[in-house]
Backbone as ProteinMPNN parsed JSONL, in Angstrom:
{"seq_chain_A": "XXXXXXXXXXXXXXXXXXXXXXXXXXXXXXXXXXXXXXXXXXXXXXXXXXXXXXXXXXXXXXXXXXXXXXXXXXXXXXXXX", "coords_chain_A": {"N_chain_A": [[-4.37, 24.537, -14.659], [-5.75, 26.336, -11.912], [-3.732, 26.839, -8.566], [-4.516, 27.424, -5.491], [-2.632, 28.851, -1.832], [-2.113, 29.321, 0.868], [0.362, 31.313, 2.163], [3.289, 32.733, 3.666], [5.054, 35.499, 5.13], [8.032, 36.02, 6.876], [10.299, 37.876, 7.08], [12.492, 40.177, 5.756], [13.984, 39.895, 4.24], [13.047, 37.388, 3.462], [11.082, 38.06, 2.165], [12.494, 38.72, -0.41], [13.533, 36.685, -0.892], [11.473, 34.36, -1.594], [10.353, 35.911, -3.778], [12.055, 35.837, -5.803], [11.81, 33.253, -5.904], [9.894, 32.892, -7.106], [9.852, 34.554, -9.73], [10.87, 32.286, -11.511], [8.958, 30.746, -11.418], [6.875, 29.45, -14.315], [4.346, 31.679, -15.918], [1.438, 32.998, -14.635], [1.449, 34.28, -11.148], [-0.145, 35.223, -8.587], [-0.49, 37.333, -5.058], [-3.155, 37.648, -3.105], [-4.844, 39.891, -0.761], [-7.128, 40.158, 1.226], [-8.737, 42.667, -0.292], [-7.114, 43.496, -2.566], [-4.827, 42.151, -5.301], [-1.656, 41.358, -6.44], [1.233, 41.139, -8.472], [3.084, 38.279, -8.02], [5.546, 38.068, -8.342], [6.569, 40.266, -8.699], [8.555, 42.592, -6.071], [8.029, 45.221, -5.344], [5.698, 45.624, -5.904], [4.874, 43.528, -3.699], [5.165, 44.356, -1.621], [3.424, 46.506, -1.329], [1.276, 45.957, -0.106], [-0.581, 45.119, 2.816], [1.184, 42.869, 4.848], [0.264, 41.634, 7.327], [-1.68, 41.074, 7.228], [-3.947, 37.276, 6.55], [-2.441, 36.018, 3.549], [-3.006, 34.765, -0.53], [-1.226, 32.861, -2.061], [-1.961, 32.536, -5.586], [-1.707, 30.373, -8.428], [-1.611, 29.829, -11.787], [-1.399, 28.167, -14.059], [-0.325, 25.532, -12.514], [2.235, 23.461, -11.575], [3.867, 20.211, -10.031], [6.609, 20.715, -9.358], [7.179, 22.999, -8.424], [6.321, 23.328, -5.723], [8.728, 22.305, -4.174], [10.328, 24.599, -4.978], [8.862, 26.824, -3.66], [8.041, 25.804, -1.129], [9.243, 26.857, 1.62], [7.843, 28.991, 1.995], [5.367, 28.368, 1.969], [2.053, 28.457, 4.1], [-0.406, 27.065, 3.943], [-1.844, 24.827, 2.249], [-5.146, 26.108, 0.026], [-6.086, 25.322, -1.896], [-7.659, 23.483, -5.013], [-8.551, 24.932, -8.138]], "CA_chain_A": [[-5.141, 24.327, -13.33], [-5.274, 27.169, -11.082], [-3.932, 26.605, -6.82], [-4.089, 28.492, -4.238], [-2.289, 28.241, -0.806], [-1.762, 30.368, 2.158], [1.641, 31.865, 2.279], [2.953, 34.12, 5.375], [6.908, 36.21, 5.159], [8.795, 36.011, 8.453], [11.774, 38.747, 7.378], [12.119, 41.237, 4.806], [15.218, 38.744, 3.485], [11.963, 36.318, 3.413], [10.26, 38.674, 0.588], [13.064, 39.086, -1.283], [13.599, 35.317, -1.769], [10.498, 34.314, -2.027], [10.228, 36.511, -5.393], [13.204, 35.577, -6.498], [11.344, 31.608, -6.296], [8.509, 33.338, -7.984], [10.622, 34.22, -10.589], [10.952, 30.801, -11.8], [7.089, 29.662, -12.132], [6.422, 29.899, -15.49], [2.806, 31.803, -16.129], [0.76, 34.365, -13.674], [1.301, 34.459, -9.885], [-0.597, 36.822, -7.864], [-0.89, 37.185, -4.274], [-4.253, 38.154, -3.216], [-4.632, 40.119, 0.417], [-8.476, 41.01, 1.41], [-9.732, 42.561, -1.918], [-5.915, 43.653, -3.072], [-4.52, 41.535, -5.637], [-0.488, 41.98, -7.157], [1.727, 40.496, -9.099], [3.574, 37.753, -6.953], [6.931, 38.114, -9.324], [6.417, 42.204, -7.975], [8.876, 42.901, -4.95], [7.562, 46.573, -5.142], [3.789, 44.679, -5.498], [4.449, 42.488, -2.693], [5.432, 45.372, -0.499], [2.431, 47.376, -1.393], [0.135, 45.219, 0.782], [-0.639, 44.869, 3.807], [1.701, 41.943, 5.006], [-0.126, 41.501, 8.38], [-3.532, 40.039, 6.369], [-3.604, 36.767, 5.364], [-2.55, 36.093, 2.323], [-3.023, 34.082, -0.602], [-0.632, 32.866, -3.29], [-2.566, 31.923, -6.608], [-0.51, 30.503, -9.445], [-2.507, 29.468, -12.698], [-0.932, 27.055, -14.6], [0.806, 24.79, -11.279], [2.733, 22.029, -11.699], [4.2, 19.905, -9.256], [7.479, 20.86, -9.727], [6.861, 24.268, -7.906], [6.086, 22.824, -4.382], [9.726, 22.626, -3.971], [10.421, 26.715, -4.933], [7.855, 27.479, -2.747], [7.904, 24.739, 0.571], [9.438, 27.664, 2.788], [6.864, 30.501, 2.19], [3.336, 27.557, 1.98], [1.42, 28.112, 5.22], [-1.587, 26.123, 3.842], [-3.018, 24.601, 0.774], [-6.311, 26.563, 0.107], [-7.141, 24.122, -3.027], [-7.568, 23.585, -6.437], [-10.0, 25.412, -8.661]], "C_chain_A": [[-4.665, 25.059, -11.955], [-5.012, 26.793, -9.74], [-3.601, 27.409, -6.492], [-3.72, 27.93, -3.031], [-2.08, 29.933, 0.035], [-0.021, 30.768, 2.229], [2.13, 32.99, 3.917], [5.286, 34.502, 4.937], [7.024, 36.509, 6.97], [9.626, 37.69, 8.179], [11.016, 39.48, 5.871], [13.216, 39.87, 3.803], [13.855, 37.673, 2.492], [11.423, 36.701, 2.164], [11.256, 38.358, -0.568], [13.662, 37.264, -1.954], [12.346, 34.521, -2.086], [9.762, 34.852, -4.215], [11.224, 35.918, -6.164], [12.573, 33.612, -6.797], [10.855, 31.672, -7.195], [8.913, 32.94, -9.074], [10.567, 33.071, -11.739], [9.907, 30.418, -11.929], [7.096, 30.569, -13.464], [4.445, 30.624, -15.341], [2.291, 32.749, -14.846], [1.022, 33.37, -12.213], [1.097, 34.962, -9.324], [-1.158, 36.991, -6.431], [-2.161, 38.411, -4.109], [-4.339, 38.4, -1.338], [-6.579, 40.547, 0.622], [-9.305, 41.517, -0.797], [-8.574, 43.389, -3.11], [-5.64, 42.438, -4.331], [-2.715, 42.421, -6.537], [0.404, 40.845, -7.674], [2.832, 39.637, -8.16], [5.263, 37.679, -6.847], [7.466, 39.667, -8.806], [7.213, 42.224, -6.309], [8.099, 44.001, -4.346], [5.816, 45.889, -4.686], [4.119, 43.946, -3.949], [4.608, 43.763, -1.318], [4.204, 46.458, -0.332], [1.011, 46.567, -1.141], [0.487, 45.424, 1.964], [-0.069, 42.948, 4.438], [1.093, 41.075, 6.169], [-1.643, 40.702, 8.013], [-2.923, 38.589, 6.25], [-3.239, 36.434, 4.154], [-2.22, 34.842, 1.534], [-2.501, 33.899, -2.1], [-1.217, 32.231, -4.691], [-1.774, 31.72, -7.753], [-1.176, 29.687, -10.676], [-2.213, 28.482, -13.464], [0.546, 26.089, -13.157], [1.229, 23.71, -12.201], [3.437, 21.691, -10.352], [5.754, 20.373, -8.349], [7.819, 22.482, -8.349], [6.621, 24.355, -6.241], [6.967, 22.797, -3.54], [10.339, 23.792, -3.997], [9.954, 26.95, -3.857], [7.344, 26.852, -1.375], [8.258, 26.23, 1.543], [8.461, 28.357, 2.803], [5.167, 29.85, 2.492], [2.859, 27.496, 3.909], [0.651, 26.848, 5.577], [-1.76, 25.435, 2.789], [-4.402, 25.155, 0.784], [-6.85, 25.678, -1.232], [-6.33, 24.647, -4.253], [-8.504, 24.386, -7.207], [-9.269, 25.007, -10.345]], "O_chain_A": [[-3.761, 24.746, -11.182], [-6.03, 26.27, -9.288], [-2.687, 28.155, -6.844], [-4.13, 26.8, -2.767], [-1.967, 31.121, -0.27], [0.625, 29.747, 2.463], [1.509, 33.632, 4.764], [6.269, 33.827, 4.63], [6.321, 37.009, 7.848], [9.517, 38.568, 9.034], [9.941, 39.45, 5.271], [12.88, 39.188, 2.835], [13.814, 37.381, 1.297], [11.281, 35.926, 1.217], [10.86, 37.786, -1.584], [14.028, 36.893, -3.069], [12.433, 33.962, -3.179], [9.167, 34.382, -5.184], [10.962, 35.522, -7.299], [12.933, 32.922, -7.751], [11.015, 30.913, -8.151], [8.763, 31.835, -9.595], [10.118, 33.321, -12.858], [9.809, 29.508, -12.753], [7.24, 31.777, -13.652], [3.541, 30.037, -14.746], [3.195, 33.145, -14.111], [0.865, 32.151, -12.139], [2.044, 35.682, -9.006], [-2.376, 36.817, -6.392], [-2.239, 39.526, -4.627], [-4.029, 37.477, -0.585], [-7.035, 41.401, -0.139], [-9.883, 41.031, -1.77], [-8.943, 43.801, -4.21], [-6.533, 41.596, -4.229], [-2.618, 43.551, -7.014], [0.248, 39.694, -7.266], [3.538, 40.38, -7.478], [6.003, 37.408, -5.901], [8.633, 40.004, -8.605], [6.505, 41.888, -5.36], [7.59, 43.951, -3.226], [5.145, 45.775, -3.661], [3.204, 44.023, -3.13], [4.035, 43.74, -0.229], [4.078, 47.149, 0.679], [-0.017, 46.584, -1.818], [1.599, 45.829, 2.3], [-0.851, 41.997, 4.419], [1.315, 39.865, 6.122], [-2.361, 39.922, 8.639], [-1.739, 38.444, 5.947], [-4.202, 36.712, 3.439], [-1.552, 33.937, 2.035], [-2.984, 34.447, -3.091], [-0.733, 31.11, -4.844], [-1.134, 32.676, -8.193], [-1.249, 28.51, -10.322], [-3.163, 27.7, -13.497], [1.774, 26.131, -13.076], [0.725, 23.25, -13.226], [3.648, 22.602, -9.552], [5.944, 20.369, -7.133], [8.79, 22.595, -7.602], [6.751, 25.415, -5.629], [6.726, 23.07, -2.364], [10.964, 24.098, -2.981], [10.712, 27.335, -2.967], [6.434, 27.313, -0.686], [7.301, 26.62, 2.213], [7.997, 28.415, 3.941], [4.182, 30.419, 2.963], [3.274, 26.68, 4.733], [0.692, 26.043, 6.508], [-1.902, 26.442, 2.096], [-5.052, 24.637, 1.692], [-8.05, 25.469, -1.41], [-5.386, 25.382, -4.545], [-9.563, 24.446, -6.581], [-9.941, 25.165, -11.364]]}, "name": "protein", "num_of_chains": 1, "seq": "XXXXXXXXXXXXXXXXXXXXXXXXXXXXXXXXXXXXXXXXXXXXXXXXXXXXXXXXXXXXXXXXXXXXXXXXXXXXXXXXX"}
């Protein structure tokens, strides 16, 4: 099951911590920003998008244990697909 949630970053260090946390997720994780989609496990990918716009994190194979990994970055849940 795919799950989408809004995320936000407050600092550059927060982006590094996020990329470290997402790297522990098995499967595909994507950040959506407007019409752009980048690999959420790639720091370079994250820095290539406009971080001032709303960001959606999409995880293809959601597991509830991911909530604990990502809790510091979640803004709100968008839903399940």
